[in-house]
C-alpha positions as CSV (number, residue, x, y, z in Angstrom):
1,X,36.9,132.4,133.4
2,X,34.2,132.2,136.1
3,X,32.0,129.1,136.4
4,X,28.3,129.8,137.2
5,X,26.1,127.0,138.4
6,X,22.3,126.9,138.6
7,X,20.2,124.9,141.0
8,X,17.7,123.0,138.9
9,X,15.1,123.0,141.6
10,X,15.0,126.6,142.7
11,X,16.6,128.4,139.8
12,X,19.2,130.1,142.0
13,X,22.4,130.9,140.2
14,X,25.8,131.0,142.0
15,X,29.3,131.7,140.8
16,X,31.4,128.8,142.1
17,X,34.8,129.3,140.6
18,X,36.7,132.5,139.8
19,X,39.7,133.1,137.7
20,X,42.2,132.2,140.5
21,X,40.5,129.1,141.8
22,X,43.6,126.9,141.4
23,X,45.7,129.4,143.5
24,X,43.1,129.4,146.3
25,X,43.0,125.6,146.3
26,X,46.8,125.5,146.4
27,X,47.1,128.1,149.2
28,X,44.2,127.0,151.5
29,X,43.9,123.3,150.6
30,X,41.4,121.5,152.7
31,X,39.8,124.7,154.0
32,X,39.0,125.7,150.4
33,X,37.3,122.4,149.7
34,X,35.4,122.5,152.9
35,X,34.1,126.0,152.2
36,X,33.0,124.8,148.7
37,X,31.1,121.9,150.3
38,X,33.3,119.2,148.9
39,X,33.8,117.5,152.2
40,X,35.2,114.2,150.8
41,X,37.9,116.2,148.9
42,X,38.6,118.3,152.0
43,X,39.4,115.1,154.0
44,X,41.6,113.8,151.1
45,X,43.3,117.1,150.9
46,X,44.0,117.2,154.6
47,X,45.5,113.7,154.9
48,X,47.6,114.0,151.7
49,X,49.0,117.5,152.3
50,X,46.8,119.0,149.6
51,X,47.3,116.1,147.2
52,X,51.0,116.4,147.5
53,X,50.7,120.2,146.9
54,X,50.0,120.1,143.2
55,X,47.7,117.3,142.2
56,X,44.3,118.5,143.7
57,X,44.7,122.2,142.6
58,X,45.3,121.0,139.0
59,X,42.0,119.1,139.0
60,X,40.1,121.8,141.1
61,X,37.6,122.8,138.3
62,X,36.5,119.2,137.8
63,X,36.3,118.5,141.5
64,X,34.1,121.5,142.3
65,X,31.9,121.3,139.3
66,X,31.2,117.6,139.8
67,X,30.5,118.2,143.5
68,X,27.8,120.8,142.6
69,X,26.4,118.5,139.9
70,X,26.0,115.7,142.4
71,X,24.0,118.1,144.6
72,X,21.5,118.9,141.8
73,X,23.2,122.0,140.2
74,X,23.9,122.4,136.6
75,X,26.6,124.4,134.8
76,X,25.6,127.4,132.8
77,X,27.5,128.0,129.6
């Protein structure tokens, strides 16, 4: 299921997670998190070999949604 976030200031809507988000996080690791704007998690992923290969992809939805929420976006249900 896709996750769509809306910027509360401008009203712009953006799909941030697709159906295969855990697979992309597992395959591309820190590059995936950097592309999503989660730079802190990209650094953690780089130095821990993608969270020991399984930990970060399992929590990928929470990581990306909270990163966007901290930047002023809100999740549309």
